[in-house]
C-alpha positions as CSV (number, residue, x, y, z in Angstrom):
1,M,42.3,131.3,156.9
2,E,41.5,127.7,157.8
3,S,42.9,126.5,154.4
4,F,46.1,128.5,154.9
5,L,46.6,127.0,158.4
6,F,46.0,123.5,157.1
7,Q,48.6,124.0,154.3
8,A,51.1,125.4,156.7
9,T,50.6,122.6,159.2
10,L,50.8,120.0,156.5
11,Y,54.0,121.4,155.0
12,L,55.7,121.7,158.3
13,T,54.8,118.1,159.2
14,A,56.1,116.8,155.9
15,A,59.3,118.8,156.4
16,V,59.9,117.6,160.0
17,V,59.6,114.0,158.7
18,A,61.4,114.1,155.3
19,V,64.2,116.6,155.9
20,P,66.0,114.8,158.9
21,L,65.6,111.5,157.0
22,A,67.2,113.0,153.9
23,A,70.0,114.5,155.9
24,R,70.7,111.2,157.7
25,L,71.0,109.5,154.3
26,G,73.4,112.1,153.2
27,L,71.1,113.5,150.5
28,G,70.9,117.1,151.9
29,S,68.0,119.1,153.2
30,V,67.0,120.5,149.8
31,L,66.2,117.1,148.4
32,G,64.2,116.4,151.6
33,Y,62.1,119.5,151.2
34,L,61.5,118.7,147.5
35,A,60.5,115.2,148.3
36,A,58.2,116.3,151.0
37,G,56.4,118.6,148.6
38,L,56.2,115.9,146.0
39,C,54.6,113.5,148.5
40,I,51.9,115.8,149.8
41,G,51.2,117.3,146.4
42,P,51.3,115.2,143.3
43,L,51.6,111.8,145.0
44,L,49.1,112.0,147.8
45,G,47.0,114.8,146.5
46,L,46.6,116.5,149.9
47,V,47.0,120.0,148.4
48,G,46.0,121.5,145.1
49,N,46.1,124.8,143.4
50,E,45.5,126.6,146.7
51,V,49.2,125.9,147.6
52,G,49.9,129.2,145.9
53,E,48.5,131.1,148.9
54,L,51.4,129.8,151.0
55,Q,53.9,130.0,148.2
56,H,53.7,133.8,148.2
57,F,55.1,133.9,151.7
58,A,57.7,131.2,150.8
59,E,59.1,133.4,148.0
60,F,60.5,135.7,150.7
61,G,63.0,133.0,151.6
62,V,64.8,133.6,148.3
63,V,64.8,137.4,149.0
64,M,66.2,136.9,152.5
65,M,68.8,134.5,151.3
66,L,70.2,137.1,148.8
67,F,70.1,139.7,151.6
68,L,72.2,137.5,153.9
69,I,74.6,136.7,151.0
70,G,75.1,140.4,150.4
71,L,75.9,140.9,154.1
72,E,78.8,138.5,153.7
73,L,80.2,140.3,150.6
74,E,81.8,143.7,151.1
75,P,81.8,146.1,148.1
76,R,85.5,145.7,147.6
77,A,85.0,141.9,147.3
78,L,82.2,142.5,144.8
79,W,84.5,144.7,142.7
80,D,87.2,142.1,142.8
81,M,84.7,139.6,141.3
82,R,84.0,141.9,138.3
83,H,85.9,139.8,135.8
84,R,84.2,136.6,136.8
85,L,80.8,138.4,136.8
86,L,81.2,139.8,133.3
87,G,83.3,137.0,131.9
88,L,82.3,133.7,133.4
89,G,78.7,134.7,134.2
90,G,78.1,136.6,131.0
91,L,79.5,133.9,128.8
92,Q,77.4,131.2,130.6
93,V,74.1,133.1,130.1
94,A,74.9,133.9,126.5
95,G,76.2,130.5,125.6
96,S,73.4,128.5,127.3
97,A,70.7,130.8,125.8
98,A,72.1,130.5,122.3
99,L,72.4,126.7,122.3
100,I,69.0,126.1,123.9
101,M,67.5,128.5,121.4
102,G,69.1,126.6,118.6
103,A,67.8,123.3,120.0
104,S,64.3,124.8,120.3
105,M,64.3,125.9,116.7
106,A,65.5,122.5,115.6
107,L,62.3,121.1,117.3
108,G,60.2,123.5,115.1
109,L,59.7,126.6,117.1
110,D,60.0,130.1,115.7
111,W,63.1,132.0,116.7
112,R,61.3,134.4,119.0
113,P,59.8,131.9,121.4
114,A,62.9,129.9,121.0
115,L,65.0,132.8,122.2
116,A,62.6,133.4,125.1
117,I,62.9,129.8,126.2
118,G,66.7,129.9,125.9
119,L,66.9,133.0,128.1
120,A,64.6,131.4,130.7
121,F,66.5,128.1,130.8
122,S,69.9,129.7,130.9
123,L,69.2,130.8,134.5
124,S,70.1,128.4,137.4
125,S,68.5,128.0,140.8
126,T,70.1,130.5,143.2
127,A,68.1,129.1,146.1
128,I,69.0,125.4,145.7
129,V,72.6,125.8,144.7
130,L,73.6,128.3,147.4
131,Q,71.8,126.4,150.1
132,T,73.5,123.1,149.0
133,L,77.0,124.8,148.7
134,S,76.6,126.2,152.2
135,E,75.5,122.9,153.7
136,K,78.3,120.9,152.1
137,G,81.0,123.5,153.0
138,L,81.8,124.2,149.3
139,M,81.1,127.9,149.1
140,Q,84.8,128.9,149.7
141,T,86.2,126.5,147.1
142,A,87.1,127.8,143.6
143,G,84.2,126.0,142.2
144,G,81.8,127.4,144.8
145,R,83.0,131.0,144.3
146,S,82.7,130.6,140.5
147,S,79.2,129.2,140.9
148,F,78.2,132.2,143.1
149,S,79.6,134.6,140.5
150,V,77.5,133.0,137.8
151,L,74.4,133.0,139.9
152,L,74.8,136.6,140.8
153,T,75.3,137.5,137.1
154,Q,72.1,135.6,136.3
155,D,70.1,137.4,139.0
156,I,71.3,140.7,137.5
157,A,70.5,139.5,134.0
158,V,66.9,139.0,134.8
159,I,66.3,142.7,134.7
160,P,67.3,143.3,131.0
161,M,65.7,140.0,130.1
162,L,62.3,141.2,131.4
163,A,62.7,144.4,129.5
164,F,63.6,142.6,126.3
165,L,60.9,139.9,126.2
166,P,58.0,142.2,125.2
167,L,60.0,143.1,122.0
168,L,59.7,139.4,121.0
169,A,55.9,139.3,121.1
170,L,54.3,137.5,118.2
171,P,51.3,139.1,116.4
172,V,49.1,136.1,116.8
173,L,49.6,133.1,119.1
174,G,46.1,131.6,119.3
175,A,45.5,130.5,122.8
176,A,48.5,132.3,124.3
177,D,46.7,133.8,127.3
178,G,49.2,132.8,129.9
179,S,46.4,131.4,132.0
180,F,48.4,128.3,133.2
181,T,49.6,128.6,136.7
182,M,52.4,126.5,138.1
183,V,51.9,125.7,141.8
184,G,55.1,126.4,143.5
185,A,56.6,128.4,140.7
186,G,58.5,131.1,142.6
187,S,58.4,134.4,140.9
188,G,60.0,136.3,143.7
189,T,57.3,139.0,143.4
190,G,54.0,137.2,144.2
191,A,54.2,138.1,147.8
192,L,54.8,141.7,146.9
193,E,51.8,141.6,144.6
194,E,49.7,140.4,147.5
195,L,50.9,143.4,149.5
196,A,49.8,145.7,146.8
197,T,46.1,144.7,146.9
198,N,45.0,147.5,149.2
199,D,43.8,150.8,147.8
200,H,46.8,152.9,148.8
201,A,49.3,150.5,147.2
202,E,47.2,150.1,144.0
203,A,47.0,153.9,143.7
204,L,50.8,154.1,144.1
205,V,51.4,151.5,141.5
206,E,49.0,153.2,139.1
207,M,50.8,156.5,139.6
208,I,54.1,154.9,138.7
209,D,52.5,153.3,135.6
210,R,51.4,156.7,134.4
211,L,54.9,158.1,134.6
212,P,56.8,158.6,131.3
213,A,59.8,156.4,130.5
214,W,62.3,159.0,131.8
215,G,60.3,159.4,135.0
216,V,60.3,155.7,135.7
217,T,64.1,155.6,135.1
218,L,64.7,158.5,137.4
219,L,62.4,156.9,140.1
220,T,64.3,153.6,139.7
221,L,67.7,155.3,140.1
222,G,66.3,157.3,143.0
223,I,65.1,154.2,144.8
224,V,68.5,152.4,144.2
225,G,70.4,155.5,145.4
226,G,68.1,155.8,148.4
227,I,68.8,152.2,149.4
228,V,72.5,152.8,149.2
229,L,72.4,156.1,151.2
230,A,70.1,154.7,153.8
231,G,72.4,151.7,154.3
232,L,75.4,154.0,154.7
233,Y,73.9,156.7,156.9
234,L,70.4,155.9,158.2
235,V,70.5,152.2,159.4
236,A,73.1,152.7,162.1
237,P,71.3,155.5,164.0
238,I,68.0,153.6,163.8
239,F,69.6,150.4,165.1
240,E,71.2,152.4,167.9
241,Y,67.8,153.9,168.8
242,I,66.1,150.5,168.8
243,H,69.0,148.9,170.7
244,N,68.5,151.4,173.6
245,A,65.0,150.1,174.0
246,R,66.6,146.7,175.0
247,L,63.8,144.7,173.4
248,R,65.1,141.9,171.2
249,E,61.9,141.6,169.2
250,L,62.3,145.2,168.0
251,N,65.6,144.4,166.5
252,T,64.0,141.5,164.7
253,A,61.1,143.7,163.5
254,L,63.6,146.3,162.1
255,A,65.6,143.6,160.3
256,L,62.4,142.3,158.7
257,L,61.2,145.8,157.9
258,I,64.5,146.5,156.0
259,V,64.2,143.4,153.9
260,M,60.4,143.7,153.2
261,G,60.6,147.4,152.6
262,I,63.4,147.2,150.0
263,A,61.7,144.2,148.3
264,F,58.5,146.2,148.0
265,L,60.2,149.3,146.6
266,M,62.1,147.3,144.0
267,S,59.0,145.4,142.9
268,M,57.1,148.7,142.4
269,V,59.5,149.8,139.7
270,G,59.7,146.4,138.1
271,L,63.1,145.4,139.4
272,S,64.0,142.1,141.1
273,P,63.3,142.2,144.9
274,A,66.1,139.7,145.5
275,L,68.6,141.9,143.6
276,G,67.5,144.9,145.7
277,T,67.9,143.2,149.0
278,F,71.3,141.8,147.8
279,L,72.4,145.3,147.1
280,A,71.3,146.4,150.5
281,G,73.2,143.5,152.1
282,V,76.4,144.5,150.3
283,V,76.0,148.1,151.5
284,L,75.5,146.9,155.1
285,A,78.3,144.4,154.9
286,S,80.7,146.8,156.6
287,S,78.2,147.9,159.3
288,E,78.8,147.1,163.0
289,F,75.2,145.8,163.0
290,R,75.9,143.2,160.3
291,H,76.1,140.2,162.7
292,E,72.9,141.3,164.5
293,L,71.1,141.5,161.2
294,E,72.3,138.0,160.2
295,S,71.2,136.4,163.5
296,D,67.7,138.1,163.3
297,I,67.0,137.2,159.6
298,A,68.6,133.7,159.4
299,P,65.8,131.7,161.1
300,F,63.1,133.3,158.9
301,K,65.3,132.7,155.8
302,G,65.7,129.0,156.7
303,L,62.0,128.4,157.3
304,L,60.7,130.3,154.3
305,L,63.4,128.9,152.0
306,G,62.4,125.4,153.1
307,L,58.7,126.2,152.3
308,F,59.8,127.5,148.9
309,F,61.4,124.1,148.1
310,I,58.3,122.3,149.3
311,T,56.1,124.3,147.0
312,V,58.3,123.6,144.1
313,G,58.0,119.8,144.8
314,A,54.2,120.2,145.3
315,G,53.9,122.0,142.0
316,I,55.1,119.2,139.7
317,D,52.4,118.3,137.3
318,I,52.4,114.5,137.8
319,N,49.6,114.0,135.3
320,L,51.5,115.5,132.4
321,L,54.6,113.7,133.5
322,M,52.8,110.3,133.5
323,A,51.2,111.1,130.1
324,E,54.5,111.8,128.4
325,P,57.3,110.6,130.7
326,V,59.9,109.8,128.0
327,R,59.5,113.2,126.2
328,I,59.5,115.3,129.4
329,V,62.5,113.5,131.0
330,A,64.4,113.6,127.7
331,L,63.8,117.3,127.3
332,T,64.8,117.9,130.9
333,F,68.1,116.0,130.5
334,A,68.7,117.7,127.2
335,V,68.5,121.1,128.8
336,M,70.8,120.1,131.6
337,A,73.2,118.5,129.1
338,I,73.4,121.6,127.0
339,K,74.0,123.8,130.0
340,G,76.5,121.3,131.3
341,L,78.5,121.4,128.1
342,V,78.7,125.2,128.3
343,L,79.6,125.2,131.9
344,F,82.3,122.6,131.4
345,A,83.8,124.5,128.5
346,L,83.9,127.7,130.6
347,A,85.5,125.8,133.5
348,M,88.2,124.7,131.2
349,L,88.6,128.2,129.7
350,F,88.9,129.8,133.2
351,K,91.3,127.0,134.3
352,L,89.3,125.6,137.2
353,R,90.9,122.5,138.7
354,R,89.3,119.1,138.2
355,R,87.1,118.9,141.3
356,D,86.1,122.5,141.0
357,R,85.3,122.0,137.3
358,W,82.9,119.2,138.1
359,L,81.3,121.1,141.0
360,F,80.8,124.1,138.7
361,T,79.3,121.9,135.9
362,L,77.0,119.7,137.8
363,G,75.9,122.3,140.3
364,L,74.6,124.8,137.8
365,A,73.2,122.5,135.1
366,Q,69.6,123.0,136.2
367,A,67.0,125.7,135.3
368,G,65.9,127.9,138.2
369,E,63.2,129.7,140.0
370,F,63.7,132.9,137.8
371,G,62.9,130.7,134.8
372,F,59.4,130.5,136.1
373,V,59.3,134.3,136.1
374,L,60.5,134.6,132.6
375,I,58.2,131.9,131.2
376,A,55.1,133.3,132.9
377,F,56.0,136.8,131.6
378,A,56.6,135.4,128.1
379,L,53.2,133.8,128.2
380,Q,51.6,137.0,129.3
381,Q,53.3,139.0,126.6
382,D,52.3,136.4,123.9
383,V,56.0,135.5,123.2
384,V,55.6,131.8,123.9
385,P,52.5,129.7,122.8
386,G,50.2,129.0,125.8
387,D,50.1,125.3,125.2
388,L,53.9,125.0,125.8
389,G,53.5,126.5,129.3
390,P,52.8,123.4,131.3
391,T,55.7,121.5,129.6
392,L,58.2,124.3,130.2
393,Y,57.2,124.7,133.8
394,L,57.6,120.9,134.4
395,I,61.0,120.9,132.8
396,I,62.2,123.6,135.1
397,A,60.7,121.9,138.2
398,L,62.2,118.5,137.3
399,S,65.7,119.9,136.7
400,M,65.5,121.6,140.1
401,L,64.4,118.3,141.7
402,L,67.4,116.5,140.1
403,T,69.9,119.1,141.4
404,P,70.6,117.5,144.8
405,L,71.2,114.2,143.0
406,F,73.7,116.0,140.8
407,F,75.6,117.2,143.9
408,I,75.7,113.6,145.1
409,L,77.1,112.6,141.7
410,Y,79.7,115.4,142.1
411,E,80.8,113.9,145.4
412,Y,81.2,110.5,143.8
413,V,83.1,111.9,140.8
414,S,85.4,114.1,142.9
415,S,86.3,111.2,145.1
416,R,87.2,109.2,142.0
417,V,89.1,111.7,139.9
418,G,91.1,113.4,142.6
419,E,93.1,116.4,141.8
420,D,94.8,116.9,138.4
421,K,98.5,116.6,139.1
422,S,99.3,118.4,135.9
423,E,97.5,121.5,137.2
424,A,99.1,121.6,140.6
425,P,101.8,124.3,141.0
426,K,105.3,123.0,140.5
427,A,107.3,122.4,143.7
428,D,110.1,124.8,144.5
429,E,113.7,123.8,144.3
430,I,114.8,123.6,148.0
431,T,118.1,125.4,148.4
432,E,118.4,125.3,152.1
433,Q,118.8,122.7,154.8
434,G,118.7,123.1,158.6
435,P,118.4,121.4,161.9
436,I,114.7,122.0,162.1
437,I,112.1,121.1,159.4
438,I,108.5,122.3,159.7
439,A,106.1,120.3,157.5
440,G,102.9,122.4,157.2
441,I,102.7,126.1,157.8
442,G,99.0,126.7,158.6
443,R,97.8,128.5,161.8
444,F,99.5,125.9,164.0
445,G,102.8,125.8,162.1
446,Q,103.0,129.6,161.9
447,V,103.0,130.0,165.7
448,V,105.7,127.3,166.0
449,N,107.8,128.9,163.3
450,R,107.6,132.4,164.8
451,M,108.6,131.3,168.3
452,I,111.6,129.3,166.8
453,Q,112.7,132.4,164.8
454,M,112.3,134.8,167.8
455,S,114.5,132.4,169.8
456,G,117.3,132.7,167.3
457,F,116.9,129.5,165.3
458,R,115.9,129.0,161.7
459,A,113.6,126.3,160.2
460,V,113.2,125.0,156.7
461,V,109.4,125.3,156.0
462,L,107.5,123.1,153.6
463,D,103.9,123.4,152.6
464,H,101.8,122.4,149.5
465,D,99.4,125.4,149.5
466,L,100.6,128.1,147.2
467,A,98.4,130.9,148.8
468,T,99.9,130.1,152.3
469,I,103.5,130.1,151.0
470,R,102.9,133.5,149.3
471,L,101.4,134.9,152.5
472,M,104.4,133.7,154.5
473,R,106.9,135.2,152.0
474,R,105.0,138.5,152.1
475,F,105.6,138.7,155.8
476,G,109.3,137.9,155.4
477,F,109.3,134.2,156.3
478,K,111.2,132.1,153.8
479,S,109.4,128.9,152.9
480,F,109.2,126.4,150.1
481,L,106.3,125.2,148.0
482,G,106.0,121.4,147.9
483,D,104.2,118.4,149.2
484,P,105.9,117.4,152.5
485,T,104.7,113.8,152.1
486,R,107.1,113.4,149.1
487,P,110.3,111.7,150.4
488,E,112.6,113.5,148.0
489,L,111.4,116.9,149.3
490,L,112.0,115.9,152.9
491,H,115.5,114.8,152.0
492,A,116.2,117.9,150.1
493,A,115.2,119.9,153.2
494,G,117.8,118.1,155.2
495,L,116.0,115.1,156.7
496,G,119.2,113.1,156.9
497,K,120.9,115.7,159.2
498,A,118.0,117.4,161.0
499,K,117.6,117.3,164.7
500,V,113.9,118.0,164.9
501,L,111.0,117.5,162.6
502,V,107.8,119.4,163.3
503,V,104.7,117.8,161.5
504,A,102.0,120.5,161.5
505,M,99.9,119.4,158.6
506,D,96.1,119.9,158.6
507,D,95.6,116.5,156.9
508,K,95.6,113.7,159.5
509,D,96.6,110.9,157.1
510,A,99.4,113.0,155.6
511,S,100.8,113.7,159.1
512,T,100.8,110.1,160.0
513,R,102.5,109.1,156.7
514,I,105.2,111.7,157.2
515,V,105.9,110.6,160.8
516,A,106.1,106.9,159.8
517,Y,108.5,107.6,156.9
518,A,110.7,110.0,159.0
519,R,110.9,107.5,161.8
520,K,111.9,104.7,159.4
521,E,114.6,106.8,157.8
522,R,115.9,108.4,161.0
523,P,115.3,106.4,164.2
524,D,117.3,109.0,166.1
525,L,115.3,112.0,164.9
526,H,113.1,113.9,167.4
527,I,109.6,114.2,165.9
528,V,107.0,116.7,167.2
529,A,103.6,116.1,165.7
530,R,100.3,118.0,165.6
531,A,97.3,115.7,166.4
532,Y,93.7,116.4,165.4
533,D,92.1,114.4,168.2
534,R,92.7,111.6,170.6
535,V,92.5,108.8,168.0
536,H,95.0,110.7,165.9
537,V,97.3,110.8,168.9
538,Y,97.3,107.0,169.0
539,E,98.0,106.8,165.3
540,L,100.9,109.2,165.6
541,Y,102.2,107.3,168.7
542,Q,102.3,104.1,166.8
543,A,103.9,105.8,163.8
544,G,106.8,106.9,166.0
545,A,106.2,110.5,167.1
546,D,108.1,111.6,170.2
547,D,106.0,114.6,171.3
548,I,102.4,114.8,170.2
549,V,100.4,118.0,170.6
550,R,96.6,118.0,170.3
551,E,95.8,121.2,168.4
552,M,93.0,122.3,170.8
553,F,94.3,120.7,174.1
554,D,96.5,123.4,175.5
555,S,94.1,126.3,174.6
556,S,91.3,124.3,176.3
557,L,93.4,123.9,179.4
558,R,93.9,127.6,179.6
559,A,90.2,128.2,179.2
560,A,89.4,125.8,182.0
561,R,92.0,127.5,184.2
562,Y,90.2,130.9,183.6
563,V,86.9,129.2,184.6
564,L,88.4,128.0,187.9
565,E,89.9,131.4,188.7
566,N,86.5,133.0,188.3
567,M,84.9,130.3,190.5
568,G,87.0,131.5,193.5
569,L,90.3,129.6,193.1
570,S,93.4,131.7,193.3
571,E,95.7,131.9,190.2
572,Y,98.1,129.6,191.9
573,E,95.5,127.0,192.7
574,A,94.0,127.1,189.2
575,S,97.5,126.8,187.7
576,E,98.2,123.8,189.9
577,A,94.9,122.2,188.8
578,E,95.8,122.8,185.2
579,R,99.3,121.2,185.8
580,A,97.8,118.2,187.6
581,F,95.2,117.6,184.8
582,Y,97.9,117.8,182.1
583,K,100.2,115.3,184.0
584,H,97.4,112.8,184.6
585,D,95.9,113.1,181.2
586,R,99.3,112.5,179.5
587,R,99.8,109.4,181.6
588,A,96.3,108.2,180.8
589,M,96.9,108.8,177.1
590,L,100.0,106.6,177.0
591,E,98.1,103.8,178.8
592,L,95.1,104.0,176.5
593,A,97.4,104.0,173.4
594,E,98.5,100.5,174.5
595,V,94.9,99.1,174.4
596,W,93.8,101.1,171.3
597,K,93.2,99.0,168.2
598,P,93.5,100.5,164.7
599,G,90.4,100.4,162.7
600,V,88.1,99.6,165.7
601,P,85.9,102.5,166.9
602,V,86.9,103.3,170.5
603,A,83.2,103.0,171.6
604,Q,83.3,99.3,170.4
605,N,86.6,98.5,172.0
606,E,85.5,97.1,175.4
607,S,89.0,97.0,176.9
608,Y,89.6,100.6,175.9
609,V,86.2,101.8,177.3
610,Q,86.8,100.0,180.6
611,R,90.3,101.3,181.1
612,A,89.2,104.8,180.2
613,K,86.5,104.7,182.9
614,E,89.1,103.5,185.4
615,L,91.5,106.2,184.5
616,N,88.9,108.9,184.7
617,K,88.1,107.9,188.3
618,E,91.7,107.8,189.2
619,M,92.3,111.2,187.6
620,E,89.4,112.8,189.5
621,T,90.6,111.3,192.8
622,A,94.2,112.4,192.1
623,M,93.3,115.9,191.1
624,V,91.1,116.5,194.2
625,T,93.9,115.2,196.4
626,T,96.5,117.3,194.7
627,L,94.4,120.4,194.7
628,G,93.5,119.9,198.4
629,E,97.2,119.5,199.3
630,E,98.2,122.6,197.4
631,I,95.4,124.6,199.1
632,E,96.5,123.4,202.5
633,T,100.2,124.2,201.8
634,A,99.3,127.6,200.6
635,E,97.2,128.3,203.7
636,M,100.1,127.1,205.9
637,R,102.5,129.5,204.1
638,R,100.1,132.4,204.5
639,A,99.8,131.5,208.2
640,D,103.6,131.3,208.7
641,G,104.0,134.6,206.9
642,G,101.4,136.2,209.1
């Protein structure tokens, strides 16, 4: 117990120091966790093989992560992904395994261990990739969705791989006893094995082992079917019963029970606990308790997943690496290069755009935590020679350690290459002109366009996003696909004769360029522009916009008015306070625009800061005076009426 507490304290201390530092440097939390484990393990030698005791608990982080991902993915969305799961994911696993198998045979291995190694190395790290994609906001990109499809296919493929490996067993492998243990090698089942050490669990496992093959199959199907049925019909009543107790800790306990119970049931029949909890998450994705489950599980997932990454870093065999650095590093990069070639070819085949192509390639080039599972199982089944174990484990761990650096490389490459213009959809031929042009038809522009149309006017709508244009056309709003920053498209839409130009682009720089160009071409044109924030207001003001609307300003004023009404002010008094604030803020904005300096942060512009402080005091005094006068006038009116 003391050893366990020491390890936990040491890991948490290392994480608290290393992870914020890595995040501040823009390296991501995953690299911070890996570096923390590398420091306290191989470099400082503060922990040894006993790290596996804590690692068993850390493996639940991967299981919980798959459960939360399932909660975000409804069954219909999973069905819509079937082509990518079977096509993109299946081809990646098959292609990577085949090429790595060929490379292993070229190095002198028999085809059977070479195939086992190829299968193990074809899998990528679900934990690292999904965590990094989420942190960097890349999950909803085409490259992020494609990466998720491949990772999900790989997790599913682990099951037939584990069933297939014993068929590759060699008759004699010498010292292939599988005795090597990789500290930090996440199997995803070690924690469940710990749970099975009591007599009742051992008796249950032995009973399952004695079942005939058809019995195990029926039991497996029964457990999977039971998970689905329980998710559909049993979880909601239980949650409602627990909810009536009004004890938050019981909700958390139930959420943990669902995850741990499903993981244990899946491990008993030899299936992936992570896959089982993912299935449960998909089933519960449409439940009204979904968000409550997410909020209860997320803190545990983050902590345990961080510990998992630390144990991977702590498990790197630094002695072997120092003994043969060139060979180990060369083999690691060879594996990543082979997988990268397969991934890049598939990205081209499935027509991913340039940035998404690089994200897909660099993000999935590593080996993963399930590779530890397959290698350990292959050693136990005498498929792979035992003396290769340490090297194979080290290659997997190093490739995982390099993954955050590959994401940094992706960011550098994507900023350099930009989008492939040849792959961009062709702009529409603009066949209409009108007195109103709307550049950008996102959420902001849609509201503007609807009000204009409801008032009897028509606008020419331009937007560069094909999905948005298709959505607008589906609802009967005619719009044209094209980049509004292109002068020829603006002129084709009627810039020379228009009365009003509405610039509602999401891109701040693009909005400013459009305003500047339109003002240069048409000094008499009235320009209404959407601003992202206060600084963007100043940029648009200098570019020549007439009316500038901060995208969150008016809605924030309404929210503040509701607060005042609930603090005792009448609707009239709150409305007057809102009107007074708007008037004074607009005047202050115009004054501050005169002292704003482009390229200089406002906090470092002394004249701006000083004038802002003065205007804030003036605004506070003016609002208090105005509100007091309005209240006094209202009281006099009530008195006269009485």
